[in-house]
Backbone bond lengths (Angstrom), bond angles and torsions (degrees), N, CA, C in turn:
res aa  C-N    CA-C-N  psi(-1)  N-CA   C-N-CA  omega(-1)  CA-C   N-CA-C  phi
1 M - - - 1.457 - - 1.525 109.01 -
2 G 1.314 116.67 131.27 1.446 121.29 178.41 1.519 111.20 -115.43
3 V 1.319 116.06 139.95 1.461 122.69 175.21 1.524 107.57 -122.81
4 I 1.328 116.33 134.33 1.460 121.86 -179.95 1.524 108.95 -121.08
5 T 1.328 115.86 131.53 1.464 121.65 177.00 1.524 109.19 -120.59
6 I 1.329 115.54 129.01 1.460 121.99 176.22 1.524 107.91 -106.86
7 S 1.338 115.81 137.26 1.463 119.17 -179.00 1.519 110.19 -147.90
8 Y 1.336 114.67 148.23 1.461 120.45 171.71 1.527 108.46 -152.98
9 N 1.314 116.48 114.35 1.471 123.19 179.22 1.525 111.79 50.53
10 D 1.308 115.70 49.86 1.466 121.48 -178.04 1.530 109.47 -143.56
11 R 1.321 115.64 52.00 1.461 120.84 -171.05 1.525 113.03 -56.26
12 A 1.333 117.94 -47.95 1.463 120.64 -174.97 1.525 111.05 -59.84
13 N 1.327 116.55 -46.83 1.461 119.84 179.70 1.519 111.25 -69.23
14 L 1.327 117.51 -36.22 1.456 120.16 178.42 1.522 110.76 -62.15
15 E 1.307 117.46 -42.04 1.471 120.01 -179.82 1.519 111.11 -61.20
16 R 1.327 116.66 -41.41 1.462 119.87 178.73 1.526 111.18 -64.55
17 T 1.318 116.03 -40.56 1.465 119.69 179.10 1.521 111.44 -65.87
18 M 1.327 116.30 -44.80 1.463 119.89 179.96 1.525 111.41 -61.85
19 D 1.327 117.41 -40.51 1.467 120.52 176.91 1.519 110.37 -60.51
20 S 1.333 116.11 -39.16 1.467 120.56 179.62 1.522 111.15 -64.54
21 V 1.337 116.62 -46.08 1.465 120.73 -176.62 1.521 110.91 -69.48
22 L 1.327 116.92 -47.47 1.453 120.29 -175.74 1.529 111.83 -75.29
23 G 1.327 116.42 -8.19 1.464 120.32 173.22 1.519 113.16 -82.98
24 L 1.338 117.27 -6.69 1.460 121.01 178.65 1.524 110.03 -71.18
25 T 1.315 115.35 145.85 1.465 120.47 179.01 1.525 112.08 -105.51
26 Y 1.325 116.90 8.33 1.463 120.47 -178.43 1.534 109.74 -63.14
27 P 1.334 118.29 131.57 1.467 119.85 179.69 1.531 111.14 -71.01
28 R 1.312 115.78 155.03 1.467 122.92 177.14 1.531 111.75 58.18
29 L 1.324 114.61 41.11 1.458 120.47 176.64 1.530 109.57 -85.89
30 H 1.331 116.00 132.20 1.462 121.98 176.19 1.526 107.80 -119.12
31 Y 1.334 116.18 131.85 1.463 120.21 -173.27 1.525 109.94 -129.52
32 W 1.328 115.46 125.18 1.462 122.01 177.65 1.521 109.14 -116.29
33 V 1.310 116.59 127.63 1.461 122.51 173.01 1.524 107.24 -109.87
34 I 1.323 116.42 119.15 1.464 122.38 -179.26 1.525 107.68 -109.99
35 D 1.305 116.82 107.35 1.463 121.82 -179.71 1.525 109.54 -108.76
36 G 1.320 116.01 133.82 1.461 120.83 -175.88 1.513 113.98 -83.95
37 A 1.345 117.22 44.86 1.467 122.52 -179.73 1.528 111.12 60.55
38 S 1.327 115.72 54.05 1.464 121.26 -179.20 1.519 111.48 -63.43
39 S 1.343 114.89 156.01 1.461 121.00 -179.65 1.526 112.05 -119.97
40 D 1.339 116.92 18.97 1.469 121.05 -175.26 1.524 113.60 -107.01
41 G 1.314 117.74 17.64 1.457 120.30 -178.28 1.512 113.52 97.89
42 T 1.321 117.30 2.77 1.465 120.60 178.95 1.529 111.05 -61.28
43 E 1.322 116.86 -36.53 1.455 119.40 -179.27 1.523 111.48 -57.94
44 A 1.327 117.14 -43.30 1.465 120.82 178.67 1.522 110.83 -63.75
45 L 1.327 116.70 -38.03 1.461 120.18 177.50 1.522 110.98 -62.50
46 L 1.321 116.74 -46.28 1.464 120.51 -177.55 1.527 111.36 -65.18
47 E 1.331 116.37 -30.19 1.463 119.14 179.04 1.524 112.61 -68.11
48 T 1.333 117.14 -17.97 1.469 120.26 178.78 1.524 112.38 -84.40
49 V 1.323 117.69 -9.25 1.464 120.97 -176.16 1.530 109.38 -77.82
50 K 1.309 115.92 116.55 1.462 121.58 -179.41 1.525 112.44 -113.82
51 D 1.308 116.76 -3.24 1.464 120.37 -178.60 1.528 109.50 -65.52
52 P 1.335 118.63 124.50 1.467 120.38 -177.18 1.521 113.96 -66.59
53 R 1.312 117.48 -14.54 1.465 119.89 179.15 1.517 111.80 -76.68
54 A 1.332 117.53 -15.29 1.464 121.79 -173.39 1.519 111.78 -102.75
55 I 1.317 115.18 135.57 1.462 122.61 173.46 1.525 106.81 -122.16
56 C 1.329 116.59 120.23 1.459 121.89 -176.69 1.523 110.05 -107.69
57 I 1.313 116.03 129.95 1.463 121.97 -177.15 1.524 108.50 -126.10
58 R 1.327 116.39 128.04 1.464 122.01 178.15 1.515 108.95 -120.91
59 E 1.318 116.23 115.48 1.461 120.43 175.63 1.519 108.44 -163.61
60 P 1.323 118.18 150.27 1.469 120.68 -179.16 1.528 111.36 -62.85
61 D 1.315 115.04 152.88 1.461 120.68 173.95 1.524 108.36 -145.51
62 S 1.311 116.03 171.87 1.468 120.76 -176.93 1.517 112.74 -89.58
63 G 1.323 117.94 -1.22 1.445 120.34 -179.94 1.514 112.18 151.00
64 L 1.326 115.03 -177.30 1.461 121.63 -173.14 1.520 112.75 -58.54
65 W 1.328 117.27 -46.07 1.466 119.00 -173.66 1.525 111.46 -68.75
66 E 1.323 118.10 -37.52 1.458 119.48 175.86 1.529 110.44 -64.05
67 A 1.336 116.41 -40.38 1.458 119.93 179.24 1.528 111.05 -63.92
68 M 1.320 117.15 -39.38 1.469 120.13 178.34 1.525 110.20 -66.61
69 N 1.315 116.77 -37.28 1.466 119.59 175.88 1.521 111.45 -64.40
70 K 1.330 117.72 -36.23 1.459 120.12 175.95 1.519 110.88 -60.74
71 G 1.318 116.10 -38.76 1.453 119.64 177.09 1.513 112.01 -63.51
72 L 1.330 116.46 -43.34 1.465 120.46 179.28 1.524 111.40 -63.82
73 E 1.323 116.44 -37.20 1.468 119.77 -179.88 1.524 112.17 -64.09
74 R 1.315 117.35 -28.24 1.455 121.11 -178.39 1.526 112.77 -92.31
75 A 1.321 117.18 -17.95 1.458 120.83 -174.49 1.534 111.42 -70.13
76 T 1.316 115.26 144.90 1.469 121.73 178.79 1.520 111.82 -132.91
77 S 1.314 118.05 -0.98 1.462 121.83 -173.99 1.529 111.11 -75.88
78 D 1.316 115.39 162.93 1.462 120.32 176.62 1.525 111.09 -63.17
79 Y 1.329 116.70 -32.32 1.462 122.27 177.53 1.523 109.15 -136.93
80 V 1.337 116.08 150.94 1.462 120.87 170.10 1.524 109.03 -132.90
81 I 1.322 114.59 151.63 1.465 122.11 173.39 1.521 107.33 -137.84
82 F 1.331 116.49 147.07 1.457 121.15 178.30 1.526 109.82 -98.23
83 M 1.334 115.86 125.19 1.460 123.21 169.42 1.523 105.73 -123.93
84 N 1.319 116.04 89.06 1.456 119.66 -176.45 1.525 111.01 -77.24
85 A 1.325 116.59 169.00 1.461 120.81 -174.68 1.526 110.83 -51.90
86 G 1.322 116.49 123.22 1.457 122.85 -177.23 1.512 113.53 103.76
87 D 1.341 117.39 -21.69 1.463 121.45 176.77 1.523 109.35 -86.63
88 C 1.325 117.09 147.77 1.461 120.57 -179.28 1.529 110.68 -140.35
89 F 1.308 116.22 149.95 1.453 119.92 167.87 1.527 108.41 -67.72
90 H 1.317 116.02 139.72 1.462 120.34 179.17 1.528 109.55 -71.58
91 P 1.327 118.53 143.41 1.465 120.06 178.68 1.531 113.64 -56.24
92 A 1.331 117.12 -24.80 1.461 120.03 179.69 1.519 113.22 -83.28
93 C 1.345 117.52 -6.02 1.463 120.87 -175.95 1.523 110.67 -71.30
94 D 1.299 115.61 128.19 1.465 122.86 176.72 1.529 106.50 -126.79
95 L 1.332 116.92 98.88 1.459 120.37 -175.30 1.524 112.00 -65.85
96 T 1.314 117.21 -33.85 1.470 119.55 178.42 1.516 110.14 -62.91
97 R 1.323 116.42 -47.66 1.460 120.48 178.80 1.519 110.94 -62.53
98 L 1.332 116.55 -41.31 1.462 120.49 179.53 1.522 111.09 -60.28
99 M 1.333 117.48 -49.04 1.457 120.58 -176.17 1.525 112.12 -66.59
100 L 1.312 117.59 -29.70 1.466 120.59 177.71 1.524 111.65 -69.09
101 R 1.328 117.25 -19.51 1.461 120.78 -178.44 1.519 112.90 -92.15
102 V 1.330 117.06 -7.81 1.467 120.75 179.90 1.530 109.61 -71.73
103 T 1.327 116.89 135.52 1.462 121.25 -178.34 1.516 113.15 -97.76
104 D 1.342 117.27 -21.43 1.458 120.81 -179.19 1.525 107.94 -147.22
105 Y 1.329 116.42 113.26 1.462 120.32 -173.85 1.526 112.99 -79.24
106 R 1.318 117.77 7.67 1.459 120.67 168.86 1.517 111.37 -86.07
107 H 1.318 116.79 -16.72 1.456 122.23 -176.27 1.527 112.18 -77.53
108 A 1.336 115.87 153.54 1.462 120.73 161.38 1.523 107.09 -71.41
109 I 1.319 116.37 147.67 1.461 121.37 -178.49 1.519 108.62 -115.82
110 I 1.330 116.36 129.73 1.459 121.79 -176.88 1.526 109.16 -125.11
111 G 1.327 116.23 141.30 1.455 121.27 175.19 1.517 111.02 -133.32
112 Y 1.320 115.24 -169.07 1.464 121.34 175.74 1.526 110.43 -79.89
113 C 1.331 116.03 158.19 1.458 121.31 167.63 1.530 108.23 -140.39
114 V 1.320 115.41 157.91 1.460 122.20 178.05 1.520 108.36 -110.38
115 K 1.332 116.02 124.07 1.462 121.73 179.01 1.524 108.36 -112.88
116 S 1.328 116.26 136.14 1.461 120.05 -173.63 1.527 111.94 -132.79
117 Y 1.317 114.15 148.90 1.462 121.39 166.40 1.526 106.38 -138.38
118 L 1.323 116.79 110.44 1.467 122.83 -173.89 1.531 108.85 53.57
119 D 1.341 117.99 -119.16 1.468 119.78 -178.63 1.529 112.34 -97.97
120 L 1.317 116.81 16.85 1.460 122.40 177.50 1.528 108.08 -101.98
121 H 1.331 116.75 121.46 1.460 120.97 -174.32 1.535 109.79 -130.42
122 F 1.346 115.18 136.87 1.459 121.06 -179.11 1.522 110.50 -129.87
123 L 1.318 115.31 147.56 1.458 122.20 172.19 1.524 108.18 -103.25
124 Q 1.347 116.19 123.23 1.467 121.86 176.98 1.529 109.53 -116.07
125 P 1.326 118.11 128.96 1.460 128.11 -4.68 1.524 110.77 -73.10
126 G 1.314 116.59 162.69 1.453 119.69 178.13 1.521 111.32 -68.68
127 I 1.322 115.83 154.38 1.463 120.68 176.59 1.533 109.40 -58.75
128 S 1.311 115.79 132.88 1.471 125.38 -177.36 1.528 112.43 74.68
129 R 1.333 117.15 5.48 1.469 120.75 175.30 1.523 110.70 -121.18
130 E 1.315 116.25 25.83 1.459 120.69 -174.39 1.525 113.35 -62.26
131 R 1.320 117.99 -32.90 1.468 119.06 -178.93 1.528 112.15 -64.04
132 K 1.312 117.52 -22.08 1.467 121.01 178.43 1.527 111.98 -67.92
133 V 1.331 116.60 -18.14 1.462 119.35 -174.90 1.525 112.11 -64.26
134 F 1.315 117.71 -24.20 1.462 120.39 -178.42 1.528 112.56 -71.37
135 T 1.339 117.38 -12.12 1.466 120.71 -179.85 1.529 112.32 -100.00
136 G 1.330 118.01 -2.01 1.457 118.16 -179.50 1.514 113.74 177.80
137 P 1.333 118.39 62.77 1.468 119.48 178.71 1.521 111.91 -74.03
138 A 1.316 116.54 150.99 1.463 120.73 171.99 1.524 108.71 -70.41
139 H 1.344 116.76 141.01 1.472 117.80 -177.33 1.534 111.18 -66.57
140 Q 1.341 117.49 -18.26 1.456 120.65 177.81 1.532 111.98 -79.80
141 A 1.315 117.03 2.05 1.464 119.81 -178.59 1.524 111.91 -132.01
142 I 1.341 117.38 19.44 1.462 120.15 177.72 1.524 109.37 -130.20
143 F 1.329 115.51 131.51 1.453 122.75 176.44 1.527 107.87 -100.69
144 Y 1.323 116.01 123.28 1.462 120.77 -177.41 1.530 109.69 -91.87
145 P 1.342 117.86 130.23 1.470 119.85 179.02 1.529 111.14 -74.99
146 R 1.316 115.56 151.93 1.463 119.87 -179.02 1.516 111.51 -60.25
147 G 1.338 117.43 -30.79 1.451 120.29 178.92 1.512 112.93 -60.96
148 Y 1.344 117.05 -20.08 1.460 120.39 176.94 1.523 111.71 -101.31
149 Y 1.333 117.62 -52.69 1.465 118.15 -171.75 1.520 112.77 -70.09
150 R 1.325 117.56 -18.84 1.470 120.43 178.23 1.523 111.75 -63.01
151 D 1.337 116.82 -32.37 1.467 120.78 -173.21 1.517 114.01 -115.85
152 H 1.328 118.25 2.98 1.465 120.70 -176.91 1.519 110.28 -128.95
153 R 1.336 115.21 152.62 1.451 121.22 -179.02 1.535 110.24 -136.69
154 Y 1.324 114.85 162.97 1.455 120.60 175.95 1.528 109.72 -69.32
155 L 1.319 115.98 143.49 1.457 121.97 179.46 1.522 108.72 -79.85
156 T 1.312 116.75 107.34 1.460 120.36 -173.47 1.526 113.61 -74.30
157 D 1.336 117.91 -8.26 1.462 119.59 177.24 1.529 111.67 -85.76
158 K 1.327 117.96 -6.12 1.458 121.21 177.75 1.526 109.46 -82.14
159 R 1.333 115.94 141.33 1.464 120.07 -177.85 1.523 112.23 -88.15
160 I 1.339 116.93 -39.55 1.461 121.27 -170.77 1.522 112.68 -121.33
161 N 1.324 116.85 -45.57 1.463 120.10 -161.99 1.522 114.11 -112.83
162 A 1.312 118.56 31.64 1.462 119.42 176.70 1.518 111.34 -62.08
163 D 1.335 117.37 -32.75 1.462 119.53 178.56 1.524 111.13 -67.30
164 G 1.330 117.12 -34.87 1.456 120.14 176.79 1.518 112.17 -65.16
165 Y 1.329 116.79 -43.49 1.460 120.61 177.44 1.530 110.74 -62.65
166 F 1.333 116.23 -40.85 1.463 120.01 -178.83 1.528 110.54 -65.16
167 S 1.325 117.07 -43.29 1.469 120.71 -179.22 1.523 111.51 -65.95
168 L 1.324 117.10 -44.96 1.461 119.76 179.87 1.519 110.98 -66.05
169 G 1.334 116.86 -33.32 1.457 120.03 175.56 1.513 111.72 -63.57
170 A 1.334 116.62 -41.16 1.465 120.62 178.56 1.520 111.21 -64.48
171 I 1.321 116.65 -42.35 1.469 120.44 -179.82 1.522 110.40 -64.56
172 A 1.341 116.97 -43.03 1.464 120.58 -179.27 1.520 111.80 -66.94
173 A 1.328 117.19 -38.49 1.460 120.44 -174.55 1.517 112.96 -81.91
174 C 1.320 117.13 -36.84 1.474 120.89 -170.68 1.515 114.09 -113.77
175 G 1.330 117.50 -12.84 1.448 119.02 -169.63 1.511 109.36 80.41
176 A 1.312 116.94 168.77 1.461 120.57 -177.48 1.513 110.30 -151.01
177 E 1.322 114.37 154.24 1.455 122.05 173.78 1.514 109.11 -122.87
178 F 1.321 115.64 134.05 1.457 119.95 170.64 1.517 107.66 -94.79
179 I 1.327 115.79 119.71 1.451 122.03 178.40 1.527 107.65 -108.48
180 P 1.326 119.04 124.73 1.475 121.09 -175.29 1.521 112.85 -73.75
181 E 1.309 115.84 68.51 1.465 123.76 173.91 1.525 107.73 -126.80
182 V 1.321 116.69 145.48 1.459 121.43 176.99 1.525 107.68 -85.75
183 I 1.309 117.39 114.34 1.461 122.00 -172.29 1.519 112.59 -89.90
184 S 1.315 116.89 -50.11 1.471 118.79 -166.87 1.516 112.22 -145.57
185 M 1.330 114.08 170.36 1.463 121.36 174.14 1.525 108.27 -145.58
186 F 1.320 115.63 142.28 1.465 119.58 -178.78 1.524 109.24 -162.42
187 A 1.328 115.04 167.14 1.464 121.36 -174.78 1.520 111.44 -91.34
188 L 1.323 115.88 141.16 1.456 121.56 168.94 1.527 109.18 -73.85
189 G 1.317 115.97 158.77 1.457 119.99 179.08 1.508 113.59 116.43
190 G 1.342 117.13 -0.02 1.453 120.48 176.32 1.514 111.63 -75.21
191 R 1.320 116.44 -171.92 1.470 121.32 -174.48 1.526 112.28 -57.77
192 S 1.326 117.91 -40.55 1.464 119.82 -174.27 1.519 112.94 -76.86
193 S 1.336 118.32 -18.59 1.467 120.88 -178.74 1.522 111.81 -117.41
194 S 1.332 116.94 21.05 1.458 121.86 178.32 1.526 109.52 -120.23
195 Y 1.332 116.10 143.12 1.468 121.35 -178.92 1.522 110.66 -132.08
196 A 1.322 116.18 39.65 1.463 121.23 -178.62 1.526 110.51 -85.09
197 G 1.314 116.60 123.32 1.456 121.15 174.17 1.519 113.82 83.73
198 L 1.313 115.19 160.47 1.459 121.26 -179.22 1.527 111.97 -67.50
199 K 1.332 117.09 -31.81 1.465 119.67 178.86 1.522 110.73 -61.23
200 S 1.332 116.84 -41.01 1.458 120.25 177.86 1.529 110.70 -61.76
201 F 1.335 116.49 -42.20 1.466 120.46 177.69 1.528 110.68 -59.32
202 R 1.342 115.82 -47.77 1.466 119.57 -178.84 1.532 111.26 -63.92
203 D 1.313 116.83 -38.34 1.465 119.91 -179.96 1.519 111.11 -64.22
204 H 1.327 117.04 -44.65 1.463 120.42 179.26 1.529 110.66 -61.62
205 V 1.332 116.54 -44.88 1.465 120.68 -176.66 1.526 111.20 -69.79
206 S 1.327 117.54 -36.92 1.464 119.69 -176.81 1.526 112.18 -64.34
207 D 1.321 117.59 -29.13 1.467 120.42 179.00 1.521 112.22 -70.83
208 D 1.335 117.09 -28.11 1.463 121.04 -178.25 1.533 107.90 -150.86
209 P 1.344 117.47 89.96 1.460 120.93 -173.43 1.530 115.16 -82.64
210 R 1.325 118.24 15.82 1.459 119.02 177.26 1.524 109.93 -64.54
211 M 1.327 116.93 149.21 1.454 120.92 -176.66 1.528 111.63 -59.18
212 K 1.329 117.87 -40.13 1.463 120.82 178.93 1.516 110.37 -59.86
213 K 1.330 116.69 -43.05 1.456 120.67 -179.46 1.528 110.99 -67.10
214 I 1.339 116.80 -38.80 1.461 120.27 179.16 1.527 110.30 -62.92
215 L 1.333 117.04 -43.06 1.469 120.51 178.96 1.520 111.10 -64.40
216 Q 1.342 116.86 -43.67 1.467 119.79 179.38 1.526 110.85 -62.59
217 T 1.324 115.98 -43.52 1.459 120.06 -179.00 1.518 111.21 -65.85
218 T 1.332 117.08 -36.96 1.460 120.89 178.22 1.519 111.24 -61.98
219 V 1.329 116.58 -44.46 1.470 120.67 178.63 1.531 110.27 -62.73
220 K 1.329 116.88 -44.81 1.467 120.56 -179.84 1.530 110.88 -64.02
221 W 1.325 116.26 -41.29 1.466 120.12 -178.44 1.522 110.61 -63.79
222 I 1.338 117.25 -43.98 1.471 120.67 178.95 1.523 110.25 -64.66
223 A 1.337 116.53 -43.44 1.468 120.27 179.56 1.523 111.12 -62.16
224 W 1.328 116.67 -37.46 1.468 120.86 179.28 1.534 110.95 -61.53
225 Q 1.334 116.39 -38.50 1.455 120.06 -178.82 1.533 111.97 -72.43
226 L 1.321 117.46 -28.12 1.466 121.24 -170.71 1.521 114.38 -99.00
227 L 1.336 117.75 -29.00 1.452 120.66 -169.84 1.524 112.65 -105.82
228 P 1.335 116.83 151.85 1.470 119.09 168.84 1.526 109.05 -60.79
229 R 1.333 116.54 149.51 1.466 120.51 -174.36 1.523 112.34 -57.56
230 S 1.321 117.98 -43.54 1.464 120.13 -178.75 1.521 111.05 -60.94
231 M 1.321 116.91 -41.72 1.466 120.06 179.13 1.525 110.53 -67.77
232 F 1.333 117.01 -39.09 1.462 120.59 177.65 1.523 110.79 -57.77
233 Y 1.327 117.08 -50.46 1.465 120.00 -178.27 1.519 111.53 -68.50
234 W 1.319 117.26 -35.28 1.466 119.51 178.08 1.526 110.32 -62.81
235 L 1.326 117.43 -45.76 1.463 120.62 179.43 1.531 111.49 -66.20
236 L 1.315 117.14 -36.45 1.455 121.07 -174.49 1.523 112.38 -74.22
237 F 1.340 117.35 -34.69 1.459 119.68 -168.57 1.524 115.42 -118.19
238 S 1.306 119.59 -16.41 1.464 119.77 -172.03 1.519 112.93 -65.81
239 Y 1.326 118.19 -24.04 1.457 119.89 -178.37 1.531 112.95 -81.46
240 K 1.333 117.55 -15.90 1.454 118.45 -176.82 1.525 113.94 -123.03
241 W 1.323 117.82 -15.90 1.455 121.43 175.65 1.519 108.98 -114.90
242 T 1.316 117.29 162.46 1.456 121.70 -178.29 1.526 110.07 -94.17
243 R 1.320 116.13 125.90 1.472 121.24 178.98 1.530 109.49 -72.71
244 L 1.319 115.97 135.92 1.455 122.28 -179.75 1.526 110.12 -116.15
245 R 1.316 116.68 140.83 1.459 119.99 173.41 1.523 110.75 -80.06
246 D 1.322 116.18 -38.92 1.458 121.52 -177.07 1.523 108.26 -129.39
247 P 1.325 118.30 117.77 1.472 119.83 -176.87 1.528 113.83 -73.69
248 Y 1.331 117.94 -11.17 1.462 120.82 -175.72 1.522 113.19 -101.34
249 T 1.310 117.01 -47.82 1.471 120.45 -174.41 1.519 110.51 -124.67
250 F 1.321 116.44 45.72 1.455 120.12 -175.51 1.522 111.68 -67.99
251 T 1.324 116.02 145.78 1.453 121.94 -174.45 1.517 112.94 -69.35
252 L 1.335 117.51 -14.84 1.452 119.68 179.55 1.525 112.38 -70.08
253 C 1.342 117.12 -13.94 1.464 119.76 -175.48 1.519 112.28 -54.72
254 D 1.339 117.12 -42.18 1.457 119.35 -177.85 1.519 110.91 -59.82
255 R 1.324 115.74 -39.49 1.461 119.46 179.31 1.531 110.49 -70.83
256 I 1.318 116.23 -39.27 1.458 120.18 179.63 1.520 111.09 -58.85
257 L 1.322 116.44 -46.69 1.454 120.45 -170.70 1.522 113.08 -72.11
258 V 1.329 118.60 -12.83 1.460 119.29 176.93 1.522 111.74 -106.64
259 T 1.334 117.53 -1.30 1.458 121.19 177.37 1.524 110.12 -66.05
260 Q 1.304 117.16 140.46 1.452 120.71 177.54 1.525 110.74 -71.70
261 G 1.320 116.96 143.37 1.453 121.58 176.01 1.520 111.24 -69.26
262 L 1.315 116.26 161.00 1.449 122.93 179.44 1.520 109.77 -124.66
263 T 1.318 117.19 151.72 1.455 121.64 -179.31 1.522 110.15 -130.63
264 K 1.326 116.14 139.77 1.464 121.69 173.48 1.525 107.34 -123.28
265 S 1.314 115.66 127.27 1.451 120.53 -177.78 1.528 110.96 -72.37
266 G 1.343 114.86 149.51 1.462 119.80 176.46 1.520 110.37 -123.47
267 A 1.305 116.02 175.79 1.463 120.72 -176.09 1.513 111.95 -63.70
268 A 1.345 116.89 -25.93 1.469 119.93 -175.93 1.515 112.26 -80.23
269 N 1.322 118.50 -9.53 1.470 120.11 -175.06 1.525 111.70 -97.03
């Protein structure tokens, strides 16, 4: 199993992510940290890493997607997942248990993730909406098989959603399995869930210039300017994700862990 973390001038969040990854007990774990030559003290942090499972690389890059491609170029594991600076494995995540439930190791593997903004917490996909995950999983909750990531890369001309294109490509080419395990947790407010400024609007639209997408983005952009952030995220996600009171020990876990897995066929099957 391979984990890749991308970071640039985000030392505090990177440290939390690294603690999460290196706290895993999964055997044969390989961990790559790709830092874009940060100037905020990240170099000193990386010099403290003595865990033999971790390989830290510091060099300039042209942006997030190029850095993620650098990680893929170095990866050799049967599966890789991205946990970028600020993303963490959920305390309930058990990679050994997850891998034992996989029925076909050619498939991409998808699980649940917890997304938060302050005291607002959501489970994606929502309970009873698991089949929707095949149309748009979070990259922090999908493991890409080597049969896909070995020959494919992120589209560096995309501004916002290159990870979405990469994930959907993996599902289409290899098929995918949804395994009812909680994989990760991370904060809302990143590039893909932010609509601050006209540049953000243009970036979202440029990735998908269809009229439907332009209308959806326009509504989101206007709502972002007018509403408090918590209300914006509540309106945007409450109808399709499950609201959680506690992102760590939520009572839905018992139901999650007995849910049957789902499979979506791909071109390779």
